[in-house]
Biotite code that builds the C-alpha atoms (Angstrom):
import biotite.structure as struc

atoms = struc.array([
    struc.Atom([19.187, 75.156, 57.033], chain_id="A", res_id=1, res_name="MET", atom_name="CA", element="C"),
    struc.Atom([17.665, 73.592, 60.153], chain_id="A", res_id=2, res_name="PHE", atom_name="CA", element="C"),
    struc.Atom([15.433, 75.435, 63.011], chain_id="A", res_id=3, res_name="ARG", atom_name="CA", element="C"),
    struc.Atom([18.292, 74.396, 65.831], chain_id="A", res_id=4, res_name="GLN", atom_name="CA", element="C"),
    struc.Atom([21.606, 72.811, 66.032], chain_id="A", res_id=5, res_name="THR", atom_name="CA", element="C"),
    struc.Atom([23.722, 71.317, 68.726], chain_id="A", res_id=6, res_name="VAL", atom_name="CA", element="C"),
    struc.Atom([27.358, 71.722, 67.887], chain_id="A", res_id=7, res_name="ALA", atom_name="CA", element="C"),
    struc.Atom([29.700, 69.155, 70.333], chain_id="A", res_id=8, res_name="LEU", atom_name="CA", element="C"),
    struc.Atom([32.878, 69.167, 71.302], chain_id="A", res_id=9, res_name="ASP", atom_name="CA", element="C"),
    struc.Atom([35.653, 68.336, 73.974], chain_id="A", res_id=10, res_name="PRO", atom_name="CA", element="C"),
    struc.Atom([37.806, 71.414, 73.515], chain_id="A", res_id=11, res_name="GLU", atom_name="CA", element="C"),
    struc.Atom([36.498, 74.494, 75.222], chain_id="A", res_id=12, res_name="PRO", atom_name="CA", element="C"),
    struc.Atom([38.834, 76.923, 71.947], chain_id="A", res_id=13, res_name="GLY", atom_name="CA", element="C"),
    struc.Atom([37.023, 75.109, 69.519], chain_id="A", res_id=14, res_name="MET", atom_name="CA", element="C"),
    struc.Atom([33.442, 76.176, 71.247], chain_id="A", res_id=15, res_name="LEU", atom_name="CA", element="C"),
    struc.Atom([34.567, 79.635, 71.339], chain_id="A", res_id=16, res_name="ARG", atom_name="CA", element="C"),
    struc.Atom([35.990, 79.745, 67.923], chain_id="A", res_id=17, res_name="GLU", atom_name="CA", element="C"),
    struc.Atom([32.488, 78.189, 66.789], chain_id="A", res_id=18, res_name="GLY", atom_name="CA", element="C"),
    struc.Atom([30.626, 80.799, 69.121], chain_id="A", res_id=19, res_name="ARG", atom_name="CA", element="C"),
    struc.Atom([32.566, 83.581, 67.382], chain_id="A", res_id=20, res_name="ARG", atom_name="CA", element="C"),
    struc.Atom([32.075, 82.422, 63.644], chain_id="A", res_id=21, res_name="ARG", atom_name="CA", element="C"),
    struc.Atom([28.661, 81.949, 64.191], chain_id="A", res_id=22, res_name="CYS", atom_name="CA", element="C"),
    struc.Atom([28.282, 85.744, 65.534], chain_id="A", res_id=23, res_name="HIS", atom_name="CA", element="C"),
    struc.Atom([29.663, 87.046, 62.572], chain_id="A", res_id=24, res_name="GLN", atom_name="CA", element="C"),
    struc.Atom([27.526, 85.338, 60.011], chain_id="A", res_id=25, res_name="ALA", atom_name="CA", element="C"),
    struc.Atom([24.487, 86.421, 62.429], chain_id="A", res_id=26, res_name="GLY", atom_name="CA", element="C"),
    struc.Atom([23.254, 82.660, 63.008], chain_id="A", res_id=27, res_name="ILE", atom_name="CA", element="C"),
    struc.Atom([21.955, 82.648, 66.688], chain_id="A", res_id=28, res_name="ASP", atom_name="CA", element="C"),
    struc.Atom([20.238, 78.867, 66.499], chain_id="A", res_id=29, res_name="THR", atom_name="CA", element="C"),
    struc.Atom([23.297, 77.147, 67.552], chain_id="A", res_id=30, res_name="VAL", atom_name="CA", element="C"),
    struc.Atom([23.723, 75.419, 70.965], chain_id="A", res_id=31, res_name="ASP", atom_name="CA", element="C"),
    struc.Atom([27.094, 75.026, 72.223], chain_id="A", res_id=32, res_name="TRP", atom_name="CA", element="C"),
    struc.Atom([27.702, 71.961, 74.420], chain_id="A", res_id=33, res_name="ASP", atom_name="CA", element="C"),
    struc.Atom([30.987, 70.838, 76.295], chain_id="A", res_id=34, res_name="LEU", atom_name="CA", element="C"),
    struc.Atom([31.381, 67.181, 75.866], chain_id="A", res_id=35, res_name="GLY", atom_name="CA", element="C"),
    struc.Atom([32.822, 63.703, 74.170], chain_id="A", res_id=36, res_name="ALA", atom_name="CA", element="C"),
    struc.Atom([30.281, 61.811, 71.556], chain_id="A", res_id=37, res_name="ALA", atom_name="CA", element="C"),
    struc.Atom([30.795, 59.085, 74.066], chain_id="A", res_id=38, res_name="GLU", atom_name="CA", element="C"),
    struc.Atom([28.740, 61.626, 76.664], chain_id="A", res_id=39, res_name="GLU", atom_name="CA", element="C"),
    struc.Atom([25.822, 62.260, 74.001], chain_id="A", res_id=40, res_name="ILE", atom_name="CA", element="C"),
    struc.Atom([23.131, 59.752, 76.156], chain_id="A", res_id=41, res_name="PRO", atom_name="CA", element="C"),
    struc.Atom([23.732, 61.535, 79.193], chain_id="A", res_id=42, res_name="SER", atom_name="CA", element="C"),
    struc.Atom([23.381, 65.054, 77.501], chain_id="A", res_id=43, res_name="LEU", atom_name="CA", element="C"),
    struc.Atom([19.705, 64.719, 76.880], chain_id="A", res_id=44, res_name="ALA", atom_name="CA", element="C"),
    struc.Atom([19.981, 66.630, 73.695], chain_id="A", res_id=45, res_name="VAL", atom_name="CA", element="C"),
    struc.Atom([16.905, 65.584, 72.168], chain_id="A", res_id=46, res_name="GLY", atom_name="CA", element="C"),
    struc.Atom([16.445, 64.001, 68.592], chain_id="A", res_id=47, res_name="SER", atom_name="CA", element="C"),
    struc.Atom([17.582, 64.970, 65.880], chain_id="A", res_id=48, res_name="PHE", atom_name="CA", element="C"),
    struc.Atom([17.030, 64.769, 61.137], chain_id="A", res_id=49, res_name="HIS", atom_name="CA", element="C"),
    struc.Atom([20.904, 65.235, 60.843], chain_id="A", res_id=50, res_name="LEU", atom_name="CA", element="C"),
    struc.Atom([24.047, 64.459, 62.608], chain_id="A", res_id=51, res_name="VAL", atom_name="CA", element="C"),
    struc.Atom([27.269, 65.344, 61.292], chain_id="A", res_id=52, res_name="VAL", atom_name="CA", element="C"),
    struc.Atom([30.656, 64.253, 62.235], chain_id="A", res_id=53, res_name="PHE", atom_name="CA", element="C"),
    struc.Atom([33.703, 66.282, 60.655], chain_id="A", res_id=54, res_name="GLY", atom_name="CA", element="C"),
    struc.Atom([36.545, 64.542, 60.485], chain_id="A", res_id=55, res_name="GLN", atom_name="CA", element="C"),
    struc.Atom([36.565, 63.063, 64.139], chain_id="A", res_id=56, res_name="SER", atom_name="CA", element="C"),
    struc.Atom([34.760, 59.342, 63.893], chain_id="A", res_id=57, res_name="PHE", atom_name="CA", element="C"),
    struc.Atom([38.394, 58.192, 63.903], chain_id="A", res_id=58, res_name="HIS", atom_name="CA", element="C"),
    struc.Atom([39.038, 59.002, 67.475], chain_id="A", res_id=59, res_name="GLY", atom_name="CA", element="C"),
    struc.Atom([35.682, 57.400, 68.992], chain_id="A", res_id=60, res_name="VAL", atom_name="CA", element="C"),
    struc.Atom([34.720, 54.300, 70.396], chain_id="A", res_id=61, res_name="ARG", atom_name="CA", element="C"),
    struc.Atom([33.173, 53.578, 66.696], chain_id="A", res_id=62, res_name="GLN", atom_name="CA", element="C"),
    struc.Atom([31.118, 50.871, 67.698], chain_id="A", res_id=63, res_name="THR", atom_name="CA", element="C"),
    struc.Atom([29.520, 52.085, 70.802], chain_id="A", res_id=64, res_name="GLU", atom_name="CA", element="C"),
    struc.Atom([28.819, 55.452, 69.030], chain_id="A", res_id=65, res_name="ILE", atom_name="CA", element="C"),
    struc.Atom([27.021, 53.992, 65.464], chain_id="A", res_id=66, res_name="THR", atom_name="CA", element="C"),
    struc.Atom([24.265, 52.484, 68.159], chain_id="A", res_id=67, res_name="ASP", atom_name="CA", element="C"),
    struc.Atom([24.189, 56.084, 70.169], chain_id="A", res_id=68, res_name="ILE", atom_name="CA", element="C"),
    struc.Atom([23.681, 57.632, 66.809], chain_id="A", res_id=69, res_name="ILE", atom_name="CA", element="C"),
    struc.Atom([21.333, 55.233, 65.757], chain_id="A", res_id=70, res_name="PHE", atom_name="CA", element="C"),
    struc.Atom([19.378, 56.121, 68.366], chain_id="A", res_id=71, res_name="ASP", atom_name="CA", element="C"),
    struc.Atom([19.519, 59.693, 68.312], chain_id="A", res_id=72, res_name="LEU", atom_name="CA", element="C"),
    struc.Atom([18.454, 59.963, 64.819], chain_id="A", res_id=73, res_name="LEU", atom_name="CA", element="C"),
    struc.Atom([14.289, 60.224, 63.764], chain_id="A", res_id=74, res_name="GLU", atom_name="CA", element="C"),
    struc.Atom([13.138, 57.862, 61.512], chain_id="A", res_id=75, res_name="PRO", atom_name="CA", element="C"),
    struc.Atom([14.269, 58.834, 57.844], chain_id="A", res_id=76, res_name="GLY", atom_name="CA", element="C"),
    struc.Atom([17.340, 60.875, 59.640], chain_id="A", res_id=77, res_name="GLY", atom_name="CA", element="C"),
    struc.Atom([21.137, 60.510, 58.444], chain_id="A", res_id=78, res_name="SER", atom_name="CA", element="C"),
    struc.Atom([24.292, 60.556, 59.641], chain_id="A", res_id=79, res_name="TRP", atom_name="CA", element="C"),
    struc.Atom([27.318, 61.920, 58.102], chain_id="A", res_id=80, res_name="ALA", atom_name="CA", element="C"),
    struc.Atom([30.832, 61.255, 58.425], chain_id="A", res_id=81, res_name="LEU", atom_name="CA", element="C"),
    struc.Atom([32.716, 63.734, 56.615], chain_id="A", res_id=82, res_name="ILE", atom_name="CA", element="C"),
    struc.Atom([36.155, 63.608, 56.026], chain_id="A", res_id=83, res_name="SER", atom_name="CA", element="C"),
    struc.Atom([39.152, 64.492, 53.495], chain_id="A", res_id=84, res_name="ASN", atom_name="CA", element="C"),
    struc.Atom([39.563, 61.372, 51.082], chain_id="A", res_id=85, res_name="ALA", atom_name="CA", element="C"),
    struc.Atom([43.365, 62.020, 49.737], chain_id="A", res_id=86, res_name="VAL", atom_name="CA", element="C"),
    struc.Atom([44.207, 58.052, 49.035], chain_id="A", res_id=87, res_name="ASP", atom_name="CA", element="C"),
    struc.Atom([42.473, 56.625, 46.089], chain_id="A", res_id=88, res_name="ARG", atom_name="CA", element="C"),
    struc.Atom([41.825, 59.903, 44.710], chain_id="A", res_id=89, res_name="ARG", atom_name="CA", element="C"),
    struc.Atom([43.638, 61.631, 41.792], chain_id="A", res_id=90, res_name="PRO", atom_name="CA", element="C"),
    struc.Atom([45.838, 64.568, 42.862], chain_id="A", res_id=91, res_name="GLN", atom_name="CA", element="C"),
    struc.Atom([46.124, 67.655, 40.845], chain_id="A", res_id=92, res_name="PRO", atom_name="CA", element="C"),
    struc.Atom([49.256, 69.292, 39.129], chain_id="A", res_id=93, res_name="ASN", atom_name="CA", element="C"),
    struc.Atom([51.528, 70.762, 42.320], chain_id="A", res_id=94, res_name="ARG", atom_name="CA", element="C"),
    struc.Atom([51.096, 74.680, 42.566], chain_id="A", res_id=95, res_name="HIS", atom_name="CA", element="C"),
    struc.Atom([54.395, 77.118, 42.338], chain_id="A", res_id=96, res_name="ASP", atom_name="CA", element="C"),
    struc.Atom([54.418, 77.227, 46.064], chain_id="A", res_id=97, res_name="TYR", atom_name="CA", element="C"),
    struc.Atom([55.905, 74.658, 48.103], chain_id="A", res_id=98, res_name="PRO", atom_name="CA", element="C"),
    struc.Atom([53.633, 71.980, 50.429], chain_id="A", res_id=99, res_name="SER", atom_name="CA", element="C"),
    struc.Atom([52.637, 72.425, 54.139], chain_id="A", res_id=100, res_name="ILE", atom_name="CA", element="C"),
    struc.Atom([55.498, 70.751, 55.407], chain_id="A", res_id=101, res_name="PRO", atom_name="CA", element="C"),
    struc.Atom([53.462, 68.356, 57.722], chain_id="A", res_id=102, res_name="HIS", atom_name="CA", element="C"),
    struc.Atom([56.212, 65.341, 58.155], chain_id="A", res_id=103, res_name="ALA", atom_name="CA", element="C"),
    struc.Atom([58.290, 68.307, 59.264], chain_id="A", res_id=104, res_name="ALA", atom_name="CA", element="C"),
    struc.Atom([55.814, 69.722, 61.606], chain_id="A", res_id=105, res_name="ILE", atom_name="CA", element="C"),
    struc.Atom([55.333, 66.302, 63.003], chain_id="A", res_id=106, res_name="LYS", atom_name="CA", element="C"),
    struc.Atom([58.629, 66.138, 64.130], chain_id="A", res_id=107, res_name="GLU", atom_name="CA", element="C"),
    struc.Atom([58.410, 69.549, 65.939], chain_id="A", res_id=108, res_name="LEU", atom_name="CA", element="C"),
    struc.Atom([54.985, 68.393, 67.952], chain_id="A", res_id=109, res_name="ILE", atom_name="CA", element="C"),
    struc.Atom([57.286, 64.904, 68.730], chain_id="A", res_id=110, res_name="VAL", atom_name="CA", element="C"),
    struc.Atom([60.156, 67.475, 69.933], chain_id="A", res_id=111, res_name="ALA", atom_name="CA", element="C"),
    struc.Atom([57.762, 69.514, 72.104], chain_id="A", res_id=112, res_name="TYR", atom_name="CA", element="C"),
    struc.Atom([55.546, 66.550, 73.635], chain_id="A", res_id=113, res_name="LEU", atom_name="CA", element="C"),
    struc.Atom([57.446, 63.610, 73.767], chain_id="A", res_id=114, res_name="GLY", atom_name="CA", element="C"),
    struc.Atom([57.773, 60.440, 71.736], chain_id="A", res_id=115, res_name="GLU", atom_name="CA", element="C"),
    struc.Atom([54.250, 59.247, 73.199], chain_id="A", res_id=116, res_name="GLY", atom_name="CA", element="C"),
    struc.Atom([52.459, 61.792, 70.594], chain_id="A", res_id=117, res_name="THR", atom_name="CA", element="C"),
    struc.Atom([54.911, 59.982, 67.643], chain_id="A", res_id=118, res_name="ARG", atom_name="CA", element="C"),
    struc.Atom([53.323, 56.650, 68.717], chain_id="A", res_id=119, res_name="HIS", atom_name="CA", element="C"),
    struc.Atom([50.026, 58.012, 68.583], chain_id="A", res_id=120, res_name="TYR", atom_name="CA", element="C"),
    struc.Atom([50.424, 59.314, 65.329], chain_id="A", res_id=121, res_name="LEU", atom_name="CA", element="C"),
    struc.Atom([51.771, 56.269, 63.803], chain_id="A", res_id=122, res_name="ALA", atom_name="CA", element="C"),
    struc.Atom([49.179, 53.791, 65.768], chain_id="A", res_id=123, res_name="ASN", atom_name="CA", element="C"),
    struc.Atom([45.756, 55.573, 66.162], chain_id="A", res_id=124, res_name="TRP", atom_name="CA", element="C"),
    struc.Atom([44.547, 53.508, 63.236], chain_id="A", res_id=125, res_name="LYS", atom_name="CA", element="C"),
    struc.Atom([45.674, 49.851, 64.915], chain_id="A", res_id=126, res_name="VAL", atom_name="CA", element="C"),
    struc.Atom([42.773, 48.164, 66.008], chain_id="A", res_id=127, res_name="GLY", atom_name="CA", element="C"),
    struc.Atom([40.058, 50.224, 63.688], chain_id="A", res_id=128, res_name="LEU", atom_name="CA", element="C"),
    struc.Atom([38.433, 49.191, 61.042], chain_id="A", res_id=129, res_name="PRO", atom_name="CA", element="C"),
    struc.Atom([39.756, 50.030, 57.573], chain_id="A", res_id=130, res_name="ALA", atom_name="CA", element="C"),
    struc.Atom([37.111, 52.345, 56.915], chain_id="A", res_id=131, res_name="ARG", atom_name="CA", element="C"),
    struc.Atom([33.898, 53.548, 58.277], chain_id="A", res_id=132, res_name="PHE", atom_name="CA", element="C"),
    struc.Atom([31.942, 51.560, 56.154], chain_id="A", res_id=133, res_name="GLU", atom_name="CA", element="C"),
    struc.Atom([32.979, 48.312, 57.450], chain_id="A", res_id=134, res_name="VAL", atom_name="CA", element="C"),
    struc.Atom([31.514, 49.755, 60.679], chain_id="A", res_id=135, res_name="THR", atom_name="CA", element="C"),
    struc.Atom([28.185, 51.085, 59.447], chain_id="A", res_id=136, res_name="LEU", atom_name="CA", element="C"),
    struc.Atom([27.501, 47.997, 57.422], chain_id="A", res_id=137, res_name="ALA", atom_name="CA", element="C"),
    struc.Atom([27.517, 45.843, 60.185], chain_id="A", res_id=138, res_name="ASP", atom_name="CA", element="C"),
    struc.Atom([25.271, 48.293, 62.380], chain_id="A", res_id=139, res_name="SER", atom_name="CA", element="C"),
    struc.Atom([21.743, 48.993, 62.804], chain_id="A", res_id=140, res_name="PRO", atom_name="CA", element="C"),
    struc.Atom([21.677, 51.409, 60.149], chain_id="A", res_id=141, res_name="PHE", atom_name="CA", element="C"),
    struc.Atom([22.568, 48.210, 57.371], chain_id="A", res_id=142, res_name="GLY", atom_name="CA", element="C"),
    struc.Atom([24.227, 50.246, 54.833], chain_id="A", res_id=143, res_name="GLY", atom_name="CA", element="C"),
    struc.Atom([25.454, 53.388, 53.371], chain_id="A", res_id=144, res_name="TYR", atom_name="CA", element="C"),
    struc.Atom([26.703, 55.604, 50.540], chain_id="A", res_id=145, res_name="ARG", atom_name="CA", element="C"),
    struc.Atom([29.309, 57.758, 49.321], chain_id="A", res_id=146, res_name="THR", atom_name="CA", element="C"),
    struc.Atom([29.361, 60.803, 47.802], chain_id="A", res_id=147, res_name="VAL", atom_name="CA", element="C"),
    struc.Atom([32.556, 63.046, 46.866], chain_id="A", res_id=148, res_name="TYR", atom_name="CA", element="C"),
    struc.Atom([32.852, 67.061, 46.546], chain_id="A", res_id=149, res_name="ALA", atom_name="CA", element="C"),
    struc.Atom([35.987, 67.579, 44.196], chain_id="A", res_id=150, res_name="PRO", atom_name="CA", element="C"),
    struc.Atom([38.986, 69.278, 46.464], chain_id="A", res_id=151, res_name="GLY", atom_name="CA", element="C"),
    struc.Atom([40.239, 72.510, 45.595], chain_id="A", res_id=152, res_name="ARG", atom_name="CA", element="C"),
    struc.Atom([43.486, 72.464, 43.679], chain_id="A", res_id=153, res_name="PRO", atom_name="CA", element="C"),
    struc.Atom([44.607, 76.022, 44.607], chain_id="A", res_id=154, res_name="ASP", atom_name="CA", element="C"),
    struc.Atom([44.316, 76.405, 48.137], chain_id="A", res_id=155, res_name="LEU", atom_name="CA", element="C"),
    struc.Atom([47.225, 78.180, 49.123], chain_id="A", res_id=156, res_name="LEU", atom_name="CA", element="C"),
    struc.Atom([47.657, 78.436, 53.267], chain_id="A", res_id=157, res_name="ARG", atom_name="CA", element="C"),
    struc.Atom([49.532, 81.260, 54.843], chain_id="A", res_id=158, res_name="ASP", atom_name="CA", element="C"),
    struc.Atom([51.552, 81.283, 57.841], chain_id="A", res_id=159, res_name="VAL", atom_name="CA", element="C"),
    struc.Atom([48.422, 82.319, 60.522], chain_id="A", res_id=160, res_name="ASP", atom_name="CA", element="C"),
    struc.Atom([46.309, 79.660, 58.855], chain_id="A", res_id=161, res_name="THR", atom_name="CA", element="C"),
    struc.Atom([48.913, 76.410, 59.087], chain_id="A", res_id=162, res_name="VAL", atom_name="CA", element="C"),
    struc.Atom([49.918, 77.491, 62.894], chain_id="A", res_id=163, res_name="VAL", atom_name="CA", element="C"),
    struc.Atom([46.083, 77.691, 63.515], chain_id="A", res_id=164, res_name="ALA", atom_name="CA", element="C"),
    struc.Atom([45.326, 74.326, 61.996], chain_id="A", res_id=165, res_name="ASN", atom_name="CA", element="C"),
    struc.Atom([47.992, 72.328, 63.621], chain_id="A", res_id=166, res_name="THR", atom_name="CA", element="C"),
    struc.Atom([46.712, 73.948, 67.228], chain_id="A", res_id=167, res_name="PHE", atom_name="CA", element="C"),
    struc.Atom([43.156, 72.570, 66.198], chain_id="A", res_id=168, res_name="SER", atom_name="CA", element="C"),
    struc.Atom([44.404, 68.950, 66.373], chain_id="A", res_id=169, res_name="MET", atom_name="CA", element="C"),
    struc.Atom([43.486, 66.514, 69.096], chain_id="A", res_id=170, res_name="SER", atom_name="CA", element="C"),
    struc.Atom([47.391, 65.496, 69.500], chain_id="A", res_id=171, res_name="TYR", atom_name="CA", element="C"),
    struc.Atom([48.469, 68.899, 69.312], chain_id="A", res_id=172, res_name="SER", atom_name="CA", element="C"),
    struc.Atom([45.594, 71.225, 70.923], chain_id="A", res_id=173, res_name="ALA", atom_name="CA", element="C"),
    struc.Atom([47.160, 74.205, 72.894], chain_id="A", res_id=174, res_name="PRO", atom_name="CA", element="C"),
    struc.Atom([47.000, 73.047, 76.690], chain_id="A", res_id=175, res_name="ARG", atom_name="CA", element="C"),
    struc.Atom([49.481, 70.263, 75.850], chain_id="A", res_id=176, res_name="LEU", atom_name="CA", element="C"),
    struc.Atom([52.126, 72.796, 75.661], chain_id="A", res_id=177, res_name="TYR", atom_name="CA", element="C"),
    struc.Atom([51.824, 74.490, 78.749], chain_id="A", res_id=178, res_name="GLY", atom_name="CA", element="C"),
    struc.Atom([54.064, 77.080, 79.464], chain_id="A", res_id=179, res_name="ASP", atom_name="CA", element="C"),
    struc.Atom([55.796, 76.151, 76.329], chain_id="A", res_id=180, res_name="ARG", atom_name="CA", element="C"),
    struc.Atom([53.220, 76.934, 73.935], chain_id="A", res_id=181, res_name="ARG", atom_name="CA", element="C"),
    struc.Atom([54.404, 80.540, 72.754], chain_id="A", res_id=182, res_name="ASP", atom_name="CA", element="C"),
    struc.Atom([58.104, 78.908, 72.170], chain_id="A", res_id=183, res_name="ASP", atom_name="CA", element="C"),
    struc.Atom([56.421, 76.340, 70.063], chain_id="A", res_id=184, res_name="PHE", atom_name="CA", element="C"),
    struc.Atom([54.628, 78.879, 67.973], chain_id="A", res_id=185, res_name="GLU", atom_name="CA", element="C"),
    struc.Atom([57.833, 80.767, 67.453], chain_id="A", res_id=186, res_name="ALA", atom_name="CA", element="C"),
    struc.Atom([59.404, 77.562, 65.934], chain_id="A", res_id=187, res_name="GLU", atom_name="CA", element="C"),
    struc.Atom([56.707, 76.862, 63.646], chain_id="A", res_id=188, res_name="LEU", atom_name="CA", element="C"),
    struc.Atom([56.430, 79.820, 62.050], chain_id="A", res_id=189, res_name="ARG", atom_name="CA", element="C"),
    struc.Atom([60.219, 79.984, 61.844], chain_id="A", res_id=190, res_name="GLN", atom_name="CA", element="C"),
    struc.Atom([59.788, 76.424, 60.218], chain_id="A", res_id=191, res_name="LEU", atom_name="CA", element="C"),
    struc.Atom([57.274, 77.630, 58.005], chain_id="A", res_id=192, res_name="LEU", atom_name="CA", element="C"),
    struc.Atom([59.223, 80.797, 56.782], chain_id="A", res_id=193, res_name="LEU", atom_name="CA", element="C"),
    struc.Atom([62.202, 78.878, 56.542], chain_id="A", res_id=194, res_name="GLY", atom_name="CA", element="C"),
    struc.Atom([60.701, 76.987, 53.806], chain_id="A", res_id=195, res_name="GLN", atom_name="CA", element="C"),
    struc.Atom([58.585, 79.509, 52.326], chain_id="A", res_id=196, res_name="SER", atom_name="CA", element="C"),
    struc.Atom([59.896, 83.471, 52.753], chain_id="A", res_id=197, res_name="PRO", atom_name="CA", element="C"),
    struc.Atom([56.781, 84.304, 50.892], chain_id="A", res_id=198, res_name="ALA", atom_name="CA", element="C"),
    struc.Atom([54.578, 82.774, 53.889], chain_id="A", res_id=199, res_name="GLY", atom_name="CA", element="C"),
    struc.Atom([52.431, 80.482, 51.289], chain_id="A", res_id=200, res_name="LEU", atom_name="CA", element="C"),
    struc.Atom([52.214, 77.273, 51.109], chain_id="A", res_id=201, res_name="SER", atom_name="CA", element="C"),
    struc.Atom([50.086, 74.935, 48.954], chain_id="A", res_id=202, res_name="TRP", atom_name="CA", element="C"),
    struc.Atom([47.703, 72.344, 50.412], chain_id="A", res_id=203, res_name="ASP", atom_name="CA", element="C"),
    struc.Atom([46.040, 69.312, 49.096], chain_id="A", res_id=204, res_name="TRP", atom_name="CA", element="C"),
    struc.Atom([43.729, 68.190, 51.818], chain_id="A", res_id=205, res_name="PRO", atom_name="CA", element="C"),
    struc.Atom([42.101, 65.850, 48.836], chain_id="A", res_id=206, res_name="GLY", atom_name="CA", element="C"),
    struc.Atom([38.692, 65.370, 47.788], chain_id="A", res_id=207, res_name="ASP", atom_name="CA", element="C"),
    struc.Atom([35.887, 65.698, 50.832], chain_id="A", res_id=208, res_name="THR", atom_name="CA", element="C"),
    struc.Atom([33.772, 62.308, 51.075], chain_id="A", res_id=209, res_name="GLU", atom_name="CA", element="C"),
    struc.Atom([31.006, 61.973, 52.718], chain_id="A", res_id=210, res_name="VAL", atom_name="CA", element="C"),
    struc.Atom([29.515, 58.411, 54.118], chain_id="A", res_id=211, res_name="VAL", atom_name="CA", element="C"),
    struc.Atom([25.908, 58.771, 54.718], chain_id="A", res_id=212, res_name="ILE", atom_name="CA", element="C"),
    struc.Atom([24.049, 56.358, 56.783], chain_id="A", res_id=213, res_name="ALA", atom_name="CA", element="C"),
    struc.Atom([20.156, 56.598, 56.717], chain_id="A", res_id=214, res_name="THR", atom_name="CA", element="C"),
    struc.Atom([18.264, 55.152, 59.592], chain_id="A", res_id=215, res_name="LYS", atom_name="CA", element="C"),
    struc.Atom([14.893, 53.074, 58.305], chain_id="A", res_id=216, res_name="PRO", atom_name="CA", element="C"),
])
């Protein structure tokens, strides 16, 4: 949909996967940059019609990043904050398969990475605005609008997909496990198959929420 896209991520593995999927789709208009959002001013990436954060705004210094993105956008350009909305959204009827055992997976992660990970998972929201909109309302954008795309009620995840998603989380990136990575993956697979011998789990990630702020 755009002449050129810049993809930014602090994890090399995420960039490799993005390149692979774009190659499969025959897309060659993406530049891949390694870095964090706070580093954008030093990357000289230019100006943009649209900036998208996919489930990542919670992990940055929000007020600082809001100012950076405002400066990055061309007049009339928009910033879209995409996340999964579970709270305050109607949950569909449960599927025949068991739900992904998120609590048990997090306990396994803590067992490998230590209690510091538990503390992070319990406290990462401390000090952050209750909603993204709070930050945007007090920013140079001066406002926002929110739209929802209904979530699918029939998503089933196989073991490979749940494992891949677990490793995609910043608090559970493969590099954090060092030489215990394979042991963790083996236990995770055993956990998933122990709950669902068929190898399938029902997933309700919620509806897709898009908070949009537009530069005047």
